[in-house]
PALOLUM-624864 format. One line per 3 residues: number of its first residue (from 1); their letters; for each residue x, y, z of N, C-alpha, C. Coordinates in steps of 0.001 Angstrom, whole numbers. Example, Ala and Ser with C-alpha at 12.3 -4.5 7.8 and 13.67 -1.06 7.14 Angstrom:
<recs>
1 = AS = 13190/-5690/7800/12300/-4500/7800/13200/-3300/7800  12850/-2250/7080/13670/-1060/7140/12900/30/7870
</recs>
This chain:
<recs>
1 = MDD = 105335/-24866/-9398/104415/-24353/-10433/102991/-24807/-10135  102628/-24810/-8856/101264/-25223/-8504/100419/-23968/-8301  100078/-23334/-9418/99348/-22067/-9357/97841/-22328/-9413
4 = PNA = 97071/-21868/-8433/95614/-22082/-8455/94958/-21392/-9641  95539/-20280/-10094/94969/-19596/-11252/95074/-20459/-12509  96154/-21215/-12622/96328/-22087/-13779/95242/-23164/-13785
7 = KDT = 94923/-23669/-12586/93883/-24703/-12496/92530/-24118/-12904  92238/-22892/-12454/90978/-22252/-12834/90915/-22053/-14346  92030/-21616/-14934/92055/-21409/-16382/91825/-22728/-17114
10 = TLI = 92418/-23797/-16614/92233/-25107/-17241/90770/-25529/-17176  90123/-25285/-16033/88711/-25645/-15888/87848/-24824/-16839  88170/-23532/-16966/87394/-22669/-17862/87560/-23126/-19309
13 = VAA = 88804/-23416/-19702/89054/-23873/-21077/88346/-25203/-21325  88401/-26114/-20355/87733/-27410/-20508/86228/-27211/-20652  85656/-26305/-19863/84213/-26039/-19949/83862/-25466/-21321
16 = LVV = 84702/-24553/-21828/84441/-23977/-23147/84509/-25043/-24232  85473/-25949/-24126/85601/-27022/-25118/84357/-27910/-25098  83875/-28231/-23896/82676/-29074/-23782/81470/-28360/-24384
19 = VLA = 81321/-27072/-24086/80185/-26308/-24623/80263/-26225/-26143  81455/-25955/-26675/81613/-25860/-28127/81343/-27207/-28790  81800/-28291/-28172/81562/-29622/-28731/80066/-29928/-28738
22 = AAA = 79381/-29599/-27651/77933/-29843/-27576/77208/-29005/-28627  77618/-27755/-28794/76988/-26889/-29789/77229/-27433/-31196  78433/-27932/-31461/78745/-28485/-32780/77897/-29724/-33055
25 = IVF = 77702/-30564/-32034/76886/-31771/-32201/75434/-31391/-32479  74902/-30450/-31695/73510/-30017/-31891/73344/-29395/-33273  74306/-28554/-33676/74240/-27910/-34989/74313/-28950/-36101
28 = GLF = 75178/-29943/-35929/75304/-31005/-36928/74021/-31816/-37045  73422/-32150/-35902/72164/-32896/-35927/71064/-32060/-36573  71059/-30752/-36298/70058/-29860/-36896/70194/-29846/-38411
31 = LFS = 71437/-29695/-38901/71655/-29687/-40347/71295/-31042/-40953  71645/-32133/-40248/71366/-33469/-40766/69856/-33703/-40855  69089/-33172/-39893/67637/-33370/-39896/66971/-32528/-40979
34 = RL = 67665/-31501/-41466/67094/-30638/-42504/67249/-31251/-43892  68101/-32272/-44026/68343/-32866/-45341/67106/-33579/-45857
</recs>
């Protein structure tokens, strides 16, 4: 079960998670600074 496509999918999902986490942090800081 050593599929290269699975590894690419894992990298893409990991990248999306990192981007979403960074966006959530920036959005949270933006809302916090507006208080």
